C-alpha positions in Angstrom: 218.6 41.6 103.2 217.5 37.5 103.2 221.6 37.0 103.7 222.3 39.2 106.2 219.4 38.6 108.2 220.3 35.1 108.6 224.7 35.8 108.6 224.0 38.1 111.9 220.6 37.4 113.4 219.2 34.3 112.7 222.6 32.4 112.8 222.2 32.4 116.2 219.0 31.2 116.7 218.1 27.2 117.5 216.9 26.5 114.0 217.6 29.1 111.5 216.3 26.6 109.3 213.1 27.5 109.9 213.3 31.0 110.0 215.0 30.4 106.5 212.0 28.8 105.3 209.4 31.5 106.3 211.4 34.0 105.1 211.1 32.4 101.1 207.4 32.2 101.8 207.4 35.7 102.7 209.1 36.7 99.8 207.3 34.7 97.6 203.9 36.4 98.9 205.9 39.5 98.4 206.8 39.0 95.3 203.4 37.2 94.0 202.0 40.5 94.9 204.4 42.8 93.4 204.6 41.3 89.9 200.7 41.4 89.9 200.8 45.2 90.7 203.5 45.9 88.5 201.7 44.2 85.2 198.6 46.2 86.7 196.9 43.1 86.7 192.6 43.8 87.9 191.9 41.6 90.8 188.8 43.3 91.1 188.0 43.3 87.2 189.0 38.8 87.6 186.5 38.8 90.1 183.7 40.8 88.2 183.8 38.3 85.7 184.0 35.4 87.8 180.4 37.1 88.8 179.6 37.7 85.3 180.4 34.0 84.4 178.2 32.9 87.2 179.3 31.0 90.2 180.2 27.6 88.9 183.5 29.2 87.9 184.2 30.6 91.1 183.0 26.9 92.9 185.8 25.6 90.3 188.9 27.8 91.1 187.8 28.0 94.7 188.4 24.6 95.5 191.5 23.9 93.3 193.3 26.3 95.5 192.3 24.9 98.8 194.0 22.3 98.9 197.3 24.2 97.9 196.8 26.8 100.0 196.1 25.0 102.8 199.3 22.6 102.6 201.2 25.9 102.3 200.1 27.7 105.4 199.9 24.3 107.0 204.1 24.3 106.1 204.2 27.7 107.3 202.4 27.1 110.9 204.7 24.1 111.1 208.0 25.3 110.5 206.5 28.4 113.0 205.7 26.1 115.9 209.1 23.6 115.4 207.3 20.9 116.2 210.3 18.8 114.4 213.4 19.3 112.6 215.2 18.0 109.3 217.1 14.5 111.0 213.9 13.6 113.7 212.4 10.8 113.8 208.7 11.3 114.2 205.7 8.9 114.3 202.2 10.0 113.3 199.2 8.6 114.6 198.4 6.4 111.4 201.6 4.6 112.6 204.0 6.5 110.1 206.9 6.1 111.3 210.3 7.8 109.8 213.6 9.9 109.9 212.2 13.5 108.7 215.0 14.3 105.5 212.6 17.4 104.1 210.2 20.1 105.3 208.5 21.8 102.5 206.2 24.5 102.3 203.4 21.8 100.9 204.9 18.4 102.4 207.1 16.8 104.6 209.5 14.2 103.5 210.6 10.4 105.8 212.6 8.0 105.3 211.8 4.7 106.9 213.4 1.8 108.1 213.2 0.3 104.8 214.9 3.4 103.7 211.8 4.3 101.5 211.3 7.7 101.0 207.7 9.2 101.7 206.4 12.5 101.0 203.6 13.3 103.1 201.8 16.6 102.7 201.4 18.7 106.0 197.8 19.0 106.1 197.7 15.3 106.4 200.5 15.4 109.5 198.9 18.7 111.3 195.2 16.6 110.9 196.5 13.9 113.1 198.4 13.0 116.7 202.1 12.6 115.9 205.6 12.2 118.4 208.7 13.6 118.0 210.8 10.3 119.0 214.1 11.9 118.9 212.8 14.3 121.5 211.7 11.8 124.3 214.8 11.4 126.3 213.3 8.4 128.1 211.6 4.7 126.9 209.6 1.9 128.6 210.4 -1.8 128.2 207.8 -4.2 129.2 207.2 -7.7 129.3 204.5 -9.7 130.6 205.5 -13.3 131.5 204.5 -16.9 132.0 205.4 -18.7 134.3 203.9 -23.0 135.7 201.8 -23.5 138.2 203.9 -25.6 139.9 206.4 -22.4 140.6 203.5 -20.5 142.6 205.3 -21.3 146.0 208.6 -19.8 144.7 207.2 -16.9 142.8 208.6 -14.6 145.1 212.1 -15.9 144.6 211.9 -15.7 140.9 210.2 -12.1 141.3 213.6 -11.1 143.5 215.7 -12.2 141.4 214.3 -10.7 138.0 214.4 -7.2 140.2 217.6 -8.4 140.8 219.2 -9.1 137.5 217.9 -6.2 135.3 219.2 -3.6 138.1 222.7 -5.3 137.4 222.3 -5.4 133.9 220.9 -2.1 132.9 223.2 1.2 134.1 220.6 3.5 132.7 217.8 2.1 134.8 215.6 4.7 136.2 215.3 3.9 140.3 214.6 7.5 141.6 211.0 7.0 141.5 210.2 9.6 138.6 209.3 6.5 136.8 208.3 2.9 137.7 210.8 -0.1 138.3 207.8 -3.3 138.5 208.5 -6.9 138.7 205.0 -8.2 140.3 202.5 -10.7 140.0 200.1 -9.5 138.3 197.4 -12.7 137.2 197.0 -15.9 137.4 195.1 -18.4 134.7 194.4 -22.3 134.3 197.4 -22.7 133.8 200.7 -20.1 134.4 201.2 -17.5 136.7 201.9 -14.2 135.3 204.6 -11.8 136.0 205.0 -8.2 134.5 207.9 -6.6 134.2 208.0 -2.5 134.1 210.7 -0.9 133.5 211.9 2.5 132.2 215.3 3.5 131.4 217.1 6.9 130.8 217.3 5.8 126.8 215.5 7.4 123.7 212.8 5.0 122.0 213.9 3.6 118.2 217.7 4.1 118.4 220.2 0.9 118.5 220.7 1.8 122.2 217.0 1.2 123.2 217.2 -2.4 121.3 221.1 -2.6 123.5 218.9 -2.3 126.2 216.0 -4.0 125.4 218.6 -7.2 124.8 220.2 -6.7 128.3 216.4 -7.1 130.2 215.5 -10.2 128.0 219.1 -11.4 129.5 218.4 -10.9 132.7 215.1 -12.3 133.0 216.7 -15.0 131.3 219.8 -15.4 133.7 217.3 -15.2 136.7 215.0 -18.4 135.9 217.3 -20.4 134.7 219.5 -19.3 138.1 216.6 -20.8 139.7 215.3 -23.3 137.3 212.1 -22.0 136.3 209.9 -22.9 133.7 208.1 -20.5 131.3 204.5 -21.6 130.5 203.3 -22.6 127.3 199.6 -21.5 126.5 197.6 -25.0 125.8 196.4 -25.9 122.2 193.4 -27.8 122.0 192.9 -29.8 118.7 189.4 -30.8 118.3 188.4 -33.8 115.7 184.8 -33.5 113.5 183.2 -36.5 112.8 180.2 -36.7 109.8 
């Protein structure tokens, strides 16, 4: 029955693997019930025995089964919700990130940039925020630049040059107004001017194309500052010496 459904019905769906795993879950559940029935296992007698022995035994059994059953349920719910698939990259709220290589009923396995596989209980994933990076189609690249105060009289020229260079260097830069493209003088300090470069691109984050686009933005900023011979301001460091 499972093979027939997967071949004729679920094969045309976007994610047949999810339905395959859900059917496994249902088959295991039904099989367990049939085995108990065929062996004439009396659940009522078991419950009565537990009650006769005392509430402590029941509490121990309940606590022992709570975590596995919670993970099993969370795994089935995640598969049904289709929040992520095998091969997609995710980032969890606790900072864990990587590519999903397996989604089980109890745990999910991801591999990070260091090629280390991490198995995470499904209940832990369901209990925190996470992002499916593979399904994000745009990325943001933002820098806060510090220029010397002596460039204050030509800060508008610096801003215009950076805007022009970034526009020319990044073919996938979003300029239709749906996302901001800002090059603005945003702050002034005791020894520097702050110019914020805020760009969005039609490039997914955490991929090679993202890092190449980020490099293009940096080169564009470098070319603009070199053309005007503007200099970046370094933070002032103060050394204090104490004598007894």
